[in-house]
N, C-alpha and C positions, 0 to 999 in steps of 0.2 A: 577853621583848620581842623582836619581829622586827626585821629590818633596816630596814624602812620607818619604823617608830616611832622607832628609834634615830636615823635620819638626820634626821627632823623635829624631834627634840629638840636637835639641835646648834645652836650660835650661828650667826647669819647669816654672820659673817666666815669661820667654818670651812667652811660650805657653799660659799662663793665660792672659797676656796683649793682645795677638792677638785675643784670644777668646772674650774678653770683647769688643775689637774694632769691631769685626764682628757683635756682638749683637747690639752694639750702631748704627752701620751703617744700619742694618735692621730696627731697631726701628724708625730711621728717614726716610729712603727711602720708606718703605712699605706704611705708611699713605699718603705720597706725591703721590705715584703711584696710590693708590685707589682714592684719590681726583681728580687726573687728568682724570682718566677713567670716573668717575661719572659726574663731572662738566664741563669738557672741551670736552667730547665726542670725544675722539681721536679714531674715527673709521677708522683705518688704511686701511682696505680692501676697504671700501667705498670711501675714499679719493683717493686711487690709481686708482680705476676704473672710477671715475668721472672726474678726472683731475683737480678738484678745489683746490685752495690753502688752503681752509678751509671749514668749514660747516656753515650753516645759523643758527646763534644763536640770541636769543632775548635779548635785553637790555631794561628793563622796558616795556616789551610787544611790542617793536618795532624791526622789522627785516628789515635791510637795504640791498637792492639789488643794485649792481652797475654793469656797463658793464664789460665785460671781459678785456677790455683795462685798467681798473683801477687796478693797481697792489697792491694798498693799501687795496682794499676790499677783504673780505673773502667769500662773497656770491654773485654769479653771475647768479644763476638759479632760475627763478621765481617759478617753481614747487617745487623745494627743499625748498624755503622759505615758501610757502603755507603749505607744509607738516610739517614744523617745528612749525606751530601754534598748540598749545596744550591746549588752553583754551579760555575763553571768553574775547573779547575786544582787540585782537591783531591787530597791524598794520603792513602790508607789504608795506614798502615804497620803490618805484622804482625810483631810481635816474635818472636824464637826460642821454639820450643815446639811442642807438638802440639795441633791443633784438630780435634776430631771433629765432623763435620757429618752430619746425617741427612736434609737436604733441600737443594734447589738454592739456591745463592747467586745471586740475580738482580741483575745490573748493567744497569739499564734507563734509557735516556734521560740518561746522564751524559756530560758534556763534559770531555775531557782529564783523566779520572780516572787516577790512578796507584795501582794496588794492588800493593804491593811488600813483600818481605821485607827483611831487613837485608843490604845488599850486601856489607858487610864480613864478615859471618858466613858468607855463601855461600848457594847455592840450597837446601841441605839443612837449614838451621837452622829455618826456619818450615815445619812439616809440616801439610798439610791432608789429613786422612784421611776419605774418603767412605765411607758405608755403602751397601752394595748395596741397590737398590730406592729410593734417595733422590733420583731424578731426575738432573739434571746436577750436577757439582761446581760449576762456574761456568757461568752462562748470560749471555753478554754480548749485549745486544739494543739496537740503535739508539744506540750509544755510541761515544765515541772515547777513546783513552788507552792505558794499558799494564797488563799483568800481568807481573811479573818477580820473580826471586830467591825463588821458592817451590818447595817439593816437594809434589806432589799425588799421592796414591796411594789404593789401595783399589778400590772398585767403585761404579758408578752405572748406573742402568738406561738412560740416554739419552746417555751420553758424559761424559767428565771435564771437558772445556772446550769450549764451543760459542760461536762468534762469528757472530751473525746480523744482517743488515740494518744493519751498522755501517760507519763510514768512519774511516780513520786510527787503526787499533788495532794494537798489537804485543804479541806474547807472546815473552818473552826470558829467558834465564838461568834456565829452570825445569827441574825434573826431574819428568816425568810418567809414571806407571805405572798403567794401568787394567787390571784383571783381570776385568771383567765386561761390558765393552762397548768401543766405539771410544774413542780418547783425545782427539783434538783435531780439530774440524771447523770449516770456514769456509763459510758459505752466504750468498749474496746480498749480499756485502760488497765494499768497495773500499778500496784502499790498506792492505793488511794485511801485517804482517811476522811471520814465525815464524822466529826466529833464535837461535842459540846455546842450543838446548835438547837434553836427552836424553829420548827418548820410547820407551816400551815399551807394548805393548797386547795384549790377548787377541784383538782384532779389528783394525780399521783404526787405524793410528797417526796419520796426517795425511790428512784428506780435504778437498778444495777443490772446491766446486760453485757454478756460476753466479755467479762473482765476477770482479773485475777488478783488475789491479795487485796481485798477491799475490807476496810474496817468501818463499821457503822456503830458508833459507841457513844453512850451518854447523851443522846439527843432526846428532846421532848417533841413528839410528833403528834399533832392533834388536829381535829376539825378539818380533815382532808377526806378525799374519797378513799383511795388505797394508801395506807401509810408507808409501808416498805414493800418493794417488789424486787425479787431476785430472779433473773432469767439466765440460765445456762452459763453460770459463772463458777469459778473454783476458788478455794481458799478465802472464803468470806466469813467474817465474824459479825454477828449482830449481838452486841453486848451492852447490857446496862442501859437500855432505852426505856423511856416512859411513853407508852402509846395509848392514847385515849380519845374517845369521842369521834372516831373516824367512821364515815358513813358506810363503807363497804368492807374492807378487810384491814386487819392490823399488819399481817405479814402474808404475802403471796410468794410461793416458791414454785417456779415454772420450769420444768425440764422437758417441755414438749418437743423441742427441736434439737435437743442435744443432751447434756448431762449437767447435773449439779454435783460437785465433788468437794469434799472437805468444807462443809458448812457447819458452823457452830452458832447456835442460838441459845444464849444463856443469860440469866439474871435480868430478864426484861419483865415489865409489868404491862399487861394488856387489859385495859378497863373500858367497859361501855363502848364497844365497837359494833360494827354492822348496824348502826342506828338507822340507816336508810335502806338497808338491804337485808331483810330478815332471812332470805334464802341463801345468803352467803355465810362465810365463817370468818372468825378472827384469824385463825391460822388456816390458810387455804393452800392445799397442795395440788399441783397440776402436773401431769406427765407420769412416767413410770420408770425412769432411770436416774438413780442417784447413788453416790457412794460416800461412805463416811459422813453421814449426816447426824448431827447431834442436836437434841432439844432438851435442855436441862435447866433446873433452877428458875423456872419461869412461873408467873402467875397469869392465868387467863380467866377473867371473871366478868360477869354481868353483860355478856354479849346478847344483843337482840337475836342474832342468829346462832349458829353452832360455835362451839369453842374451837374445834378442829374438824376439817373435812378434807378427805382425799378422794378426788374424782377418778384417778386412774392408778390406784394402788401404790403411789409413791409414799414411802414411809421413812421414818427416822431410824437409823441403825442404833442410836442410843437415845432413850427416852426415859429420863429419870428425874426424880425430885421436882415435879411440877404440881401445881395446884390448879385444877380445872373446877370452877365452882359457879353455879347458877348461870350457865349458858344454856342455849336452847337448840339442841341438847349439848352436853359437854363433848361427846364424841359422835361424829356422824361419818359413816363409811370409813371409820378408823377403829382399830381394835381398842376396846375400853382398857385403859391402863391404870385405873384407880385401884390402889392396893398392891400394885406391882412396882418394883424398882424405886421405891420411895415416893411414888406418885399418890396424891391425895385428892379428895374433893371435900373441902371444908371452907367455911367462911374465913377469908384471910385477915379479917379485922383491919381493914385499911381506913386511913383518915383521908377524906377527900378535900380537906381544907387546903386552899391555895394550889389544888391539883398536883400535890406531891405524891399522895397515895402510899405513905409509909405504913407498915404494919405495926400494931401495938406490940408491946414487949411479950405478951402472952399469946401471940398469934401462932397458929399451927404451922405457918410457913417457916418458922424458925425451928430447926431441928438439931442445932448444935451450936458451935462457937461462931457467932456472927463475924468476929474479926477474921476468921479463916474461911469465910464464904459459905458457912453451913446454914444457908437460909435460901428462900426463894424470892424472886422478884427484883425490882429496880435497885441498882447499886447506889445511885445518886446519894442523897443525904440519909439513906435508910440504914446503912451498915458500914462496916469498916473492912470489908474483904478486899484483897488485892486482885484486881481484874487481870485477865490475860488475853487482850485482843491481839489480832494479827495485824498489821503493820502499825501501818502506818498508821495511824494512826491513827491508836490507835485509841478514847478519852473518858475517864471516869473521875469524878471529883473527890476531894478529901471529905469523907462523910462523917457524920456524928450520929451515933445510935440514938434513936428517938422512939418513944412509945406513945401510942395514941389510942383513943377509943375507936369504935368500929362503925361509923356511918357508911351507908352504901352510896356509890357514886350516882349522881342524879342525871338521868337522860337529857334533862333540859339545859344542863350546864354546857355552854358552848362558847368558851372564851376565845379571843383572838390573840395572836402573838403580840407581845408587848415589847416595843422597841425600848432599848435602854437596859434590858436585863443582861448583865454580864455573867456568863456561867462560871462555875468554880474551876479550880485547877484541873489540869488534864493528865492523861496517861502518857508517859514517855515510852515510845515504841522501840523495841529491840528485835534484832534477828541475829541468831548465832548459828554458825556452821560448825558441825561437829561430826565425829566418827565414833563407831563402836568397834572395839577390838574383835576381829574375826568375822565381821560383816562387810561384804564387798558389793552387795546388791541392795535392793529395796525391801528385803524381808523384814526389816525392823520398822517399817512405816507405822506411825502412830504409837511407837514405844514412848514411855513416859520418862521425862528428865526433870529434875528440880534444879533451880538456880539460886545460889546464895551470894549476896553482895557483901563484901568485906571492905570496911573503911575505918580508919582510926576514929572518925567522928561518931561511929556507933558506940565508942567506949569499950567496955568489957563484954558487951552483949555479942551474940553470935552474928548479928547483922540481919539484914532483910532476906527472907527465904520465900520463894514462890511455892505454890502448890505444884504437884507433879503435872507437867505439861506435855502434850503430844508433839512429836517431831514429824516432819514431812520429808519424804525422800526426794533428793535432788538428782544425783547421778554418781556412779562410781563409788558407792559406799558413803557418800556425803549426805548428811541430813541437815535440814533447816529447822531451827526452833524459833518460831515467832511468838512474841508475848509483849505485855506492857506492864509497867509499874507506875503507880502514882508518882508524879514528879515531887510531890511533897514528902514522900517516904524516902527519897534518896537525899541524904543529908549533906552531900558535897557534890561538886562538879569534877573532882579530880582524885587521883590516887586510889582507884578502886582495884580490888582483885575479885575474881569471880570463881566460884566452885561449882562445877557441873557434876551431878550424880545421877547415873542411870538407875533404872528399876532393878537391875541385877548387876550393878557395877560399883566399883570404888569411886569415890569423889576425886576429882582432879582440880587443883587450883591453877588458874590461869592469871598471870600478872600482866600480860601484854595484850593489846587488842588483836594482834595477829602475829604469825611467824614463830610462835613459841613451840619448841621441839623438846625441851627438857623441863622437868618438874621444878616449880619454884617452891621454896621452903615455906613452912607455916608462918614464919615471922617476916617474910619478904613483903615489902610495900609494893603495891601494884601501880601500874602506870596507865590504867584505863581511865580516860576522861570522858565526860558527858558534854555535849554541846550546850551553849547558852539557850538555844531555842528548844523548849521542851517538846515541840512537835517534830523535830528532826530525828529521823531514824538513826539508831545506834547499831551499826553493823560490826560484828565481831567474828573473826575467823579462828576457831579453835581446832582446826583439823590437823594441826601438827602433832597432837597427842591423842590417840584413840582412848576412849574410856575403857579401863581394864575390867573384864568380866570376872565375876566370882563372888561378889557379896550377895548371896542368894536370899530369897524370901524365907522368913522375915529378916530384913537387913539389920545389921548391927555395926556397920562401918569398918569391918575388918574382913579379910579372907583368910580362913584357916581350915583346919581339918573338919570342922563341923560343916562348912560349906561343901567341901569335897565329898564328904560322906553323903550329904543330901543328893548331890548329883549322881554319885555312883549307885545309890539305892534305887534310882529310877531307871537304870540301864535295862533291867530285866522286864520292865512293864511294857506290854504291847503298845505300839504306836496308837492304835485305835482306842485304847483305854486311857490315854493321857488326858488329864483334866487341864483346865485353864491354870489352876494353881500349880500343877506339875510342870507345865511349860514355863510359867513365871519363875519357878525354882531352878529348873535344870536345863532348859533350852537356851543356852548362853549365846548361840549364834543365830537364833530366830529362824532356823530352817524347818521347824515343825517336828523335829526328832530330838531325842536325848541319847547321845551315843558317844563314841570315842573322841569326836571332834570337840564336844563340850568338855570332856575330861582334859583334853590338851589345853584348852583355853584357861581353865582354872589352874592347871599346873603351871602354866606360863605366868599367871599373875602371882601365884605363890612364890615363884622363883625370883621375882623382882624385889619383893620384901621392902616396899616403901609404905609409909603410913598414909592413911586417908587424911586429907586436909579438912 
């Protein structure tokens, strides 16, 4: 008897009960099935083809990737995890272990993505091993966010890490060692930070091209061909790096097809470079067009080739307090600067132990207070100066002054990047928008401003104050001040006030991060907070109050008749005879003249009669 015949032979009451049971079963099972499909993403075909035990799912915007050996994990593929990022502010956390990749990991169109290893385990715990011929290790395109605490090694045909067409992206606390192509390049991007990394390459270690606001800070770059290359980019800081044992150049600046503008190279140590190219130079300049280029507080020593070489007359506008010693020669096709603007040629007395190259306490590169940056060379663990990088980010550690004897670096020493080395704390990047009273154009470009942080946690001290820092013109009288402060020097994450003081202006206290149009009192508690992530840019808009002109050189924190008389005394001096000091004193609106307009500005400040904070 078949099923149909049996069913027809059942009593009517039984049939009704069976029907009700089927309906109830469907009512319960169907919603559960739909829920499973939507929320759990049971993509059976995909799972079968990938061989993964599960897919990469986010929990509170965190996607955890574990090695394939971890049977408890459900996500083992980094690309799959990145693809699972569907919104702003996701973290792809890569747990300790080795991940072999045979093709490019594409990070495209992501916003504030954080791809990170385990910060407690260190940068060498999560190892990404690229196979030669597999494209890039990482290709970041049109994205913002960070890559940090990873060790990347092996080979790739097009570079280990490439950042293209992106804004607000940082690479930090990584160990990068590429042995088949260049290691890290930045192209067509803005506000990029490369900080606290150790980088080795068979070709170029760090390459920056056609980009803006790039910070290369506190990196150890060694045993590469070209260590750092800057091509046709603007607003670039190369700050506090240790560059050694590179075969061709330590720093190449190329302005052949465009321009290099607003480049600052400061507090770097270049040791034992051009080991395989004696006809090259540690500092190699190409092209003939650049503007506002600075080379200051650097040590360039023991190059097999020249210390600095300019092939097409490209030169630094500011070249001060550098030590060029025992290069071959120190200056080639570049004006000899020894004995001028604080530049010297003397044994820096560096200790090569552990490839840190700190100077001894009696080194000639120390020319003042180390805590205020009055020395030359690598900022790392060698001093306690506050660095001032441009963005983003942009990284110098909490240093300890150390004195050493003076062995010379050995040409045969060629260490490789050691996975597992976690760099020290970083620099917290800031950018402040501000205005000068009486200035409506870009005439105050590169004027100097100091920044003082006020917080009750500083106690009765005056707080943390930066050196005088240059501003960059933006538009319509608005200027941008980019700088960085060691995260360890900022004693709180909240309740800050900030005092800005110009080179011929009264200081103004700002208590709010933006929108402030009236002065806050000296005792008022600020409401400026810092993000938990020390790599995140702190953007402050202080354009609501223009810095009042009138505290003339030498400044004393007040505007009075002394300042007014200084300005008036320069009225009769011919414009052609005005010195730099004269203009610093009396040219309050930066127009190149000292006249009735400057008198008007100082009278205006005198009329307000408020005290400097």
